[in-house]
C-alpha positions as CSV (number, residue, x, y, z in Angstrom):
1,M,0.0,0.0,0.0
2,S,1.4,3.4,-1.0
3,N,1.8,6.2,1.6
4,K,-0.7,8.2,-0.3
5,R,-3.3,5.5,0.0
6,L,-2.5,5.0,3.7
7,S,-2.9,8.8,4.1
8,N,-6.3,8.7,2.4
9,E,-7.6,5.8,4.5
10,A,-6.3,7.4,7.7
11,F,-8.1,10.7,6.6
12,W,-11.5,9.0,6.2
13,L,-11.1,6.9,9.4
14,F,-10.1,10.1,11.3
15,A,-13.0,12.0,9.7
16,N,-15.3,9.3,11.0
17,Q,-13.8,9.6,14.5
18,I,-14.6,13.3,14.4
19,V,-18.2,12.7,13.6
20,T,-18.4,9.9,16.1
21,T,-16.9,12.1,18.8
22,L,-19.2,15.0,18.1
23,C,-22.3,12.8,18.0
24,G,-21.2,10.8,21.1
25,L,-20.4,14.0,23.1
26,S,-23.7,15.6,22.1
27,A,-25.6,12.5,23.1
28,A,-23.7,12.4,26.4
29,V,-24.7,16.0,27.1
30,I,-28.4,15.2,26.5
31,T,-28.4,12.1,28.6
32,A,-26.4,13.5,31.4
33,R,-28.6,16.6,31.7
34,T,-31.9,14.7,31.5
35,L,-31.0,11.6,33.6
36,G,-28.5,13.0,36.1
37,P,-25.6,11.1,37.6
38,E,-27.7,8.2,39.0
39,G,-29.8,7.7,35.8
40,R,-26.8,7.9,33.6
41,G,-25.0,5.4,35.8
42,L,-27.9,3.0,35.5
43,F,-27.9,3.3,31.8
44,T,-24.1,2.6,31.7
45,V,-24.5,-0.5,33.9
46,V,-27.4,-1.9,31.8
47,F,-25.6,-1.2,28.5
48,F,-22.5,-2.9,29.9
49,F,-24.6,-6.2,29.7
50,S,-24.9,-6.0,25.9
51,A,-21.4,-4.7,25.4
52,M,-20.1,-7.6,27.5
53,L,-21.9,-10.2,25.4
54,I,-20.8,-8.6,22.1
55,T,-17.2,-8.5,23.2
56,F,-17.1,-12.0,24.6
57,T,-18.5,-13.6,21.4
58,E,-16.6,-11.5,18.9
59,L,-13.8,-14.1,18.6
60,G,-11.3,-11.6,17.2
61,M,-13.2,-11.4,13.8
62,G,-13.1,-7.6,13.8
63,H,-9.4,-7.7,12.7
64,A,-9.3,-11.2,11.3
65,I,-12.0,-10.5,8.6
66,P,-10.3,-7.4,7.0
67,R,-6.8,-9.1,7.3
68,Y,-7.7,-12.2,5.3
69,T,-10.2,-10.4,3.0
70,A,-7.4,-8.0,2.1
71,S,-5.1,-11.0,1.3
72,E,-7.3,-11.7,-1.7
73,K,-6.8,-15.5,-1.5
74,W,-10.6,-16.1,-1.6
75,S,-13.4,-14.6,-3.7
76,K,-15.4,-11.8,-2.3
77,Q,-18.6,-13.9,-2.6
78,D,-17.1,-16.8,-0.7
79,I,-15.8,-14.5,2.0
80,L,-19.1,-12.8,2.4
81,T,-21.0,-16.1,2.6
82,S,-18.5,-17.4,5.2
83,V,-18.8,-14.2,7.2
84,L,-22.6,-14.4,7.2
85,A,-22.4,-18.1,8.4
86,V,-20.1,-17.1,11.3
87,S,-22.4,-14.2,12.2
88,I,-25.4,-16.5,12.5
89,I,-23.5,-18.9,14.7
90,R,-22.3,-16.0,16.8
91,I,-25.9,-14.7,17.2
92,M,-27.1,-18.2,18.3
93,I,-24.3,-18.5,20.9
94,T,-24.8,-15.0,22.2
95,A,-28.6,-15.6,22.6
96,I,-28.0,-18.8,24.6
97,I,-25.4,-17.1,26.9
98,A,-27.6,-14.0,27.4
99,S,-30.7,-16.2,28.2
100,I,-28.7,-18.1,30.9
101,I,-27.5,-14.8,32.5
102,L,-31.0,-13.3,32.5
103,L,-32.6,-16.4,33.9
104,F,-30.1,-17.3,36.6
105,Y,-27.5,-14.7,37.3
106,A,-29.0,-11.3,36.6
107,N,-29.6,-10.4,40.2
108,V,-26.1,-11.4,41.1
109,M,-24.2,-9.7,38.4
110,F,-26.4,-6.6,38.2
111,E,-27.6,-5.9,41.7
112,D,-30.7,-3.6,42.0
113,V,-31.1,-3.4,38.2
114,D,-34.4,-4.1,36.6
115,V,-34.3,-7.3,34.5
116,G,-36.6,-5.8,32.0
117,L,-34.0,-3.2,31.1
118,L,-31.4,-6.0,30.7
119,F,-33.8,-7.7,28.3
120,I,-34.1,-4.7,26.1
121,A,-30.3,-4.4,26.1
122,F,-30.2,-8.1,25.1
123,L,-32.3,-7.4,22.0
124,S,-29.8,-4.9,20.7
125,I,-27.2,-7.7,20.5
126,F,-28.7,-9.2,17.3
127,P,-28.3,-6.2,14.9
128,I,-24.9,-5.3,16.6
129,A,-23.5,-8.8,16.1
130,L,-24.5,-8.8,12.4
131,H,-23.1,-5.4,11.3
132,A,-20.0,-5.8,13.5
133,F,-18.9,-8.6,11.1
134,L,-20.2,-7.0,7.9
135,L,-18.5,-3.7,8.3
136,P,-15.0,-5.2,8.6
137,Y,-15.7,-7.1,5.4
138,L,-16.1,-3.7,3.6
139,F,-12.9,-2.5,5.2
140,G,-11.1,-5.6,4.0
141,I,-12.2,-5.3,0.3
142,G,-10.7,-1.8,0.2
143,E,-13.9,0.3,0.7
144,T,-12.4,2.3,3.5
145,K,-14.3,5.5,2.6
146,I,-17.6,3.7,2.7
147,Y,-16.7,1.9,5.8
148,A,-15.9,5.1,7.6
149,L,-19.1,6.8,6.3
150,L,-21.2,3.9,7.5
151,L,-19.6,4.1,11.0
152,A,-20.3,7.9,11.0
153,F,-23.9,7.2,9.9
154,S,-24.4,4.8,12.7
155,S,-23.1,7.3,15.3
156,F,-25.2,10.2,13.8
157,L,-28.4,8.0,13.8
158,S,-27.9,7.2,17.4
159,F,-27.6,10.9,18.2
160,F,-30.6,11.7,16.0
161,L,-32.9,9.2,17.8
162,I,-31.8,10.5,21.2
163,G,-32.3,14.1,20.0
164,I,-35.8,13.3,18.8
165,N,-36.7,11.9,22.2
166,Y,-35.2,14.9,23.9
167,L,-37.3,17.3,21.9
168,L,-40.4,15.2,22.7
169,D,-39.3,15.2,26.4
170,T,-39.5,11.4,26.6
171,I,-36.0,10.4,27.6
172,T,-35.8,7.6,30.1
173,V,-33.3,4.8,30.5
174,E,-35.8,2.4,29.0
175,R,-36.4,4.7,26.0
176,L,-32.7,5.1,25.4
177,L,-32.2,1.4,25.3
178,W,-35.0,1.0,22.7
179,M,-33.4,3.7,20.6
180,E,-30.2,1.6,20.6
181,V,-32.1,-1.4,19.3
182,L,-33.8,0.7,16.6
183,G,-30.6,2.5,15.5
184,H,-28.5,-0.7,15.2
185,S,-31.3,-2.4,13.3
186,I,-31.5,0.5,10.7
187,T,-27.7,0.3,10.4
188,V,-27.8,-3.4,9.5
189,V,-30.3,-2.7,6.7
190,V,-28.2,0.1,5.3
191,V,-24.9,-1.9,5.5
192,S,-26.6,-4.9,3.8
193,F,-27.8,-2.7,1.0
194,V,-24.4,-1.2,0.5
195,I,-22.7,-4.6,0.4
196,V,-25.2,-5.9,-2.2
197,N,-24.6,-2.8,-4.3
198,K,-20.8,-3.4,-4.1
199,V,-20.4,-7.1,-4.6
200,G,-23.8,-8.3,-5.8
201,S,-26.5,-10.4,-4.2
202,R,-25.1,-13.7,-5.4
203,L,-23.7,-15.7,-2.5
204,G,-20.7,-18.0,-2.8
205,K,-19.6,-21.1,-0.8
206,V,-19.0,-21.3,3.0
207,R,-15.2,-21.8,3.0
208,L,-14.2,-23.8,6.0
209,D,-10.5,-23.1,5.4
210,F,-11.3,-19.3,5.4
211,I,-13.3,-19.6,8.7
212,W,-10.4,-21.8,10.2
213,R,-7.9,-19.0,9.3
214,L,-10.2,-16.4,10.9
215,L,-10.5,-18.4,14.1
216,K,-6.8,-19.3,14.2
217,Y,-5.7,-15.8,13.8
218,G,-8.6,-14.1,15.6
219,I,-8.4,-16.1,18.9
220,G,-5.4,-14.1,20.1
221,D,-6.9,-10.8,19.1
222,Y,-10.2,-12.1,20.8
223,F,-8.4,-12.4,24.1
224,S,-6.9,-9.0,23.6
225,S,-10.3,-7.5,23.0
226,I,-11.8,-9.2,26.0
227,L,-8.9,-8.0,28.2
228,L,-9.2,-4.4,26.8
229,F,-12.9,-4.5,27.6
230,L,-12.2,-5.7,31.1
231,N,-9.5,-3.0,31.5
232,N,-11.7,-0.1,30.5
233,R,-15.3,-1.3,31.1
234,S,-15.5,-3.9,33.9
235,I,-14.7,-1.0,36.3
236,F,-18.4,0.1,35.9
237,I,-19.6,-3.0,37.8
238,I,-16.8,-2.7,40.4
239,I,-17.7,1.0,41.0
240,N,-21.4,0.2,41.2
241,T,-20.7,-2.5,43.8
242,L,-18.1,-0.7,45.9
243,V,-19.5,2.8,45.6
244,N,-22.9,3.5,43.8
245,A,-24.6,4.1,40.5
246,A,-24.1,7.9,40.7
247,A,-20.3,7.3,40.9
248,V,-20.6,5.2,37.7
249,G,-22.4,8.1,36.0
250,I,-19.6,10.5,37.0
251,Y,-16.8,8.1,35.9
252,S,-18.4,7.0,32.7
253,L,-18.9,10.6,31.6
254,A,-15.2,11.4,32.1
255,L,-14.4,8.2,30.2
256,V,-16.7,9.1,27.3
257,I,-14.8,12.4,26.8
258,A,-11.2,11.1,27.4
259,E,-11.5,7.9,25.2
260,K,-12.1,10.1,22.1
261,L,-8.3,10.5,22.1
262,Y,-8.1,6.7,21.8
263,M,-10.1,6.9,18.6
264,V,-7.3,8.7,16.9
265,G,-5.0,5.9,17.6
266,D,-7.6,3.4,16.5
267,A,-8.1,5.2,13.1
268,V,-4.4,5.5,12.4
269,G,-3.6,2.0,13.7
270,S,-6.4,0.4,11.6
271,S,-4.8,1.8,8.4
272,L,-1.4,0.5,9.5
273,F,-2.9,-2.8,10.2
274,I,-4.1,-3.2,6.6
275,R,-0.9,-1.9,5.2
276,I,1.3,-4.3,7.3
277,S,-1.1,-7.2,6.6
278,R,-0.6,-6.7,2.8
279,S,3.2,-6.2,2.9
280,N,4.3,-7.9,6.1
281,E,7.8,-6.4,5.8
282,I,9.9,-5.7,8.9
283,S,10.8,-2.2,7.4
284,E,7.2,-1.3,8.3
285,I,8.2,-1.2,12.0
286,E,10.1,2.0,11.7
287,Y,7.1,3.5,9.8
288,S,4.7,2.3,12.6
289,A,7.1,3.9,15.2
290,L,7.0,7.2,13.2
291,I,3.2,7.2,13.1
292,F,3.2,6.5,16.9
293,R,5.4,9.4,17.7
294,I,3.5,11.8,15.4
295,T,0.2,10.8,17.0
296,M,1.7,11.5,20.4
297,I,2.8,15.0,19.2
298,V,-0.8,15.7,18.1
299,L,-2.6,14.3,21.1
300,L,-0.4,15.7,24.0
301,P,-1.3,19.4,23.4
302,V,-4.9,18.5,22.8
303,A,-5.1,16.6,26.1
304,L,-3.4,19.4,27.9
305,L,-5.9,22.0,26.5
306,I,-8.9,19.8,27.4
307,G,-7.4,19.3,30.9
308,V,-6.9,23.0,31.5
309,L,-10.5,23.7,30.4
310,S,-12.0,20.6,32.0
311,D,-13.8,22.5,34.8
312,V,-15.4,24.9,32.3
313,I,-16.3,22.1,29.8
314,I,-18.0,20.0,32.4
315,Y,-19.9,22.9,34.0
316,V,-21.1,24.3,30.6
317,L,-22.0,21.0,29.0
318,F,-23.2,18.8,31.8
319,G,-24.1,21.1,34.7
320,E,-23.1,21.4,38.3
321,E,-24.3,17.9,39.2
322,F,-21.3,16.5,37.3
323,Q,-18.6,18.9,38.5
324,D,-16.7,16.1,40.2
325,T,-16.1,14.7,36.7
326,A,-13.6,17.4,35.8
327,Y,-10.8,16.0,38.1
328,I,-11.5,12.4,36.9
329,L,-11.3,13.6,33.3
330,R,-7.9,15.2,33.9
331,I,-6.5,11.9,35.1
332,L,-8.1,9.9,32.3
333,L,-6.8,12.1,29.6
334,I,-3.3,10.9,30.5
335,A,-4.4,7.3,30.4
336,F,-6.1,7.6,27.0
337,V,-3.2,9.5,25.3
338,L,-1.1,6.5,26.3
339,Q,-3.8,4.0,25.2
340,A,-4.0,5.7,21.8
341,G,-0.3,5.1,21.4
342,W,-0.7,1.5,22.6
343,R,-3.5,1.0,20.1
344,I,-1.1,1.9,17.2
345,I,1.5,-0.5,18.5
346,W,-1.2,-3.2,19.2
347,L,-2.5,-3.1,15.6
348,S,1.0,-3.0,14.2
349,L,1.8,-6.2,16.1
350,S,-1.4,-7.8,14.9
351,G,-0.5,-6.9,11.3
352,Y,2.6,-9.1,11.8
353,G,0.5,-11.9,13.3
354,K,1.8,-11.2,16.8
355,V,-1.7,-11.2,18.3
356,W,-0.6,-13.1,21.4
357,W,2.0,-10.5,22.2
358,S,-0.7,-7.8,22.4
359,A,-2.9,-10.2,24.3
360,L,-0.3,-10.7,27.0
361,T,0.2,-7.0,27.3
362,N,-3.6,-6.4,27.6
363,L,-3.7,-9.2,30.3
364,L,-0.9,-7.4,32.2
365,M,-2.7,-4.1,31.9
366,S,-6.0,-5.6,33.1
367,I,-4.5,-7.2,36.1
368,I,-2.7,-4.0,37.2
369,N,-5.8,-1.9,36.5
370,I,-8.4,-4.1,38.4
371,S,-6.0,-4.8,41.3
372,I,-5.2,-1.2,41.9
373,A,-8.8,-0.1,41.4
374,V,-10.2,-2.6,43.9
375,S,-7.5,-1.4,46.4
376,L,-8.0,2.4,45.9
377,L,-11.8,2.7,45.4
378,P,-12.6,2.3,49.1
379,I,-9.9,4.9,49.9
380,Y,-10.2,7.5,47.2
381,G,-13.6,6.8,45.7
382,V,-14.0,7.0,42.0
383,K,-10.7,8.8,41.7
384,G,-9.0,5.5,42.6
385,A,-10.4,3.9,39.4
386,A,-8.8,6.7,37.3
387,Y,-5.4,6.3,39.0
388,A,-5.5,2.6,38.3
389,L,-6.3,3.0,34.6
390,T,-3.5,5.5,34.2
391,A,-1.0,3.2,35.9
392,A,-2.0,0.3,33.7
393,S,-1.7,2.5,30.6
394,I,1.9,3.5,31.5
395,V,2.9,-0.1,31.8
396,G,1.2,-1.0,28.5
397,I,3.0,1.6,26.4
398,L,6.4,0.6,27.8
399,V,5.9,-3.1,27.2
400,G,4.3,-2.5,23.8
401,A,7.3,-0.4,22.6
402,W,9.7,-3.1,23.7
403,Q,7.6,-5.8,21.9
404,L,7.6,-3.7,18.6
405,S,11.3,-3.0,18.8
406,S,12.2,-6.6,19.3
407,L,10.8,-7.4,15.8
408,A,13.5,-5.2,14.1
409,P,17.2,-5.8,14.7
410,G,19.0,-2.6,15.9
411,V,15.8,-0.8,17.0
412,K,15.6,-0.1,20.7
413,Y,12.4,0.5,22.6
414,Y,13.4,4.1,23.3
415,D,13.8,4.7,19.6
416,I,10.0,4.2,19.3
417,L,9.1,6.3,22.3
418,I,11.4,9.3,22.2
419,L,10.4,12.1,19.9
420,R,12.7,13.4,17.2
421,R,13.1,16.7,15.4
422,D,12.3,15.1,12.1
423,D,9.0,14.0,13.5
424,F,7.8,17.6,13.7
425,N,9.0,18.4,10.2
426,I,7.1,15.4,8.8
427,L,4.0,16.3,10.7
428,R,4.3,19.9,9.3
429,Q,4.7,18.6,5.7
430,V,1.7,16.2,6.1
431,S,-0.5,18.9,7.6
432,V,0.4,21.4,4.8
433,G,-0.4,18.6,2.3
434,Y,-3.8,18.0,3.8
435,I,-4.6,21.7,3.9
436,M,-3.6,22.2,0.3
437,R,-5.6,19.2,-0.9
438,L,-8.7,20.4,1.0
439,W,-8.2,23.9,-0.4
440,K,-8.0,22.6,-4.0
441,K,-11.2,20.6,-3.5
442,L,-13.0,23.6,-2.1
443,I,-11.9,25.7,-5.1
444,K,-13.2,23.0,-7.5
């Protein structure tokens, strides 16, 4: 893949992240102001149920599908048919697991939460599970622009549905969950229509060798995804148990804002992942290191600015009820700048097939995060959870840099981490290039 193509793909993925960020923050403002800390905390805990099931049945397909689709060893029709077969199996497994939890363990896992709300969250699993496999297929066949636009559409649709309910003054936790079900269902229909338009309606064969490759590669990334989920999301249940639902609302709001920095790393890292999957050359490691450092140069001043303005941002957007969120946000900004860098390294390692390396790093991060959080929450309250995530993120970035450097002889881990003067020059050239291209398009 040429640098120009990588740049174009990163542009569209980053543009999607901007739309997703704006829609997500706008939705967060609406829900925070209408539900308050306790209501938002309840919504977060309930939505954790569906997010948990989706993550635990993903099997690493989110990266395995684009990787092996991009290799072009199978026909697009055979790949699509195989992906659909895996999606149906996933939905069946998820439904069985969810039913067991709802029938026997709901009161244990989700104390003081209405089972009816958990059931609505359960319904959203079906459309999410389907489009979560179909979208990576589009990414793998090279339709990065369409892939990014569909992700942006899904985010905007969710915000639009929440906005309609806000205008009608009908926002409740239950109504928000139903809007999630409706939004994801519409997204599945749109994604299916786009795929039929791109590759046709004719299905191919279910290729067991392709599915085996997906599972063989994806299992390592699957564990990484689970561990990342536990690292960033299991804390909701821990806070709800050790503190209360209102504390979950305060922490989750800070997390929603801070993790937008992580999306930058995800967008850039996803493009690197496809590039490395197609070339698989060791020389790409230095390129990954360069992208990592440039991303850090961009994110650090952004995080600093948000941190300085955090009190004003929280008060203006969310009101006085959430003022305690500002301090939590300042801590989490540090964590997610580091996690954005780790995401770039993680996806670079995955591009080389080193999925178990990143899985082990995520395991280490999760153990550190949960251990420190459980220890500090009774002492510092919700602040302890933010301290724990930051500590785990520091360890993750150091270990990740060491792992990436070990793939290239002569490259030291500090070569990846330490900024260079040339990095700033390259960033300036890329920025000027983007501005000039955008200016030319506007003129035309």
